[in-house]
N, C-alpha and C positions, 0 to 999 in steps of 0.2 A: 255144730257151731260154725264151721267154715262156710257153709252155704248161707247162713244168716249174715255173716260178715260181707259176703260178696253181693247179696241182694240189695244192699244199701247204695251201691255204686253203679252208675250208668256206664255203658261202654260207648255210647254215641250221643253227642250233643250237636244239634244243628243251629247255626247262628246266622242271622242276617239283620239288616237294618232297614228302616223305612222313614223317609222324610215326609212329614205331614205339615199342613198349615196349622198355625195357632189360631185361637179365637182373637177377635179384635181387642178383647179385654186383657190379653196377655201382656206382660211387661216387655219392654224393649230388651232387657237383659236376658230374657228367656228365649229370644228368637235369634235365628241366624239364617243366612241365605245359602241354600244348597244349589250350587250352579248346575250340577249334573241333572237334578230334577226340576230346576227352576222353581224352587219352593222356598218361601219365606216362612220359617216356623221352627219346628223341633224335629229331632230324629229319635226314633224308637229303636233301641238295640235289644234284640230278643234271642235268647237261647232256649230251645225247646228239646224235650226228650223225643224218643222214637214214636211216642203216641201223640206228640204235638202239645203236650202239657208244658207250660212255662217252667223253666229251670232257673234262669236268671233273667232279669230285665233291667234296663238302664235308659235314662233319657238324657239327651244332650241338645244343644242348639243344632240346627240343621247343617251348619257349616263345619261341624266336627266330622273328620274323616271316619270311614268305617273302621279302619285299623285302630285309630285312637279311641273310638268309642268302645271297641272290643277290649282293648288293653285296660281301659278304665273299668269296664264291667267285670272283667276277670280279676283285676287287682282288688276291687271291693270284695269279691267272693273268693279270694285266694285261700282262705282257711279250708274251704271244701277240698281243694287239691292238696294242701299241706297235710290234712288228716287222712287222705286216701292211702291205704296200705300199699306198700311197694310190690307185694306178691300177687296182685291181681292185674288183669288186662288193662293196658293203656286205654284211656278215654279218647276216642277219635272225635275231633271237632271238625265237622263238615262245614265248609265255607263256600261262597261263590267266588267267581274270578275277580271280584272287586277288592279282595283282601290280598295282602302281601305277606306270605308266610315268613320270609327272612326277617322282616321288620318286627312282626309279632313275636317271633321266637327271641330275637335280641332284646326287645323291650321287656318282655315278660321274665326273661332270665335275670334282668336287673332287679326285678321285684322279688322273685323267688328262684334262685339259681337251679334248683332241682326240678323245676316245672316240667321239663321235657322228659323226665323219668315217669311222669304221671299222664301226660297227654301227647297226642300227635295231631297235627293239622293235616287236613286233606281238602283239596279243591274239588268240588263236585263237577262232574262232566257237564258241559253245556249241551243241551238237546236242541238240535236244529228244528226249524219250522217244519221241514219235510218229515223228520222223525216223529214230531208231535202229530202231524196229519196221518201218518201211517198207523200210529197207535189208535187214533180215533177210528180209522177205517177198519181196523182189526177188532175194535171193541175192547181195547185194553185200558 
């Protein structure tokens, strides 16, 4: 029974966002300008599991920060974390350096005070261009 209970819960979620242009038919209310990407449109916030399958998805205007989009996405899906048993491994949420862990933690604890007993945030290491080139040369 215990192995069945644990199999329903993931131990790693990878989250990122992407600003993309809307179609010209999209309403003004659905668009925003992302100054970082110089994109007028929407932002897709996507949480995937270790196989790359979507876990949570959320759309915002492009001017919504990565942090705010993630907070809104997790808030909408907070029941997943509330129902997760305390006796299994924390879910690691892997983020890039565009996110601010202190802000995320503070804001999510306002929504669900016990959230940090279920999850932990981790910033993924940034791979340099030289490291990427070395991997290509080695065939990795």
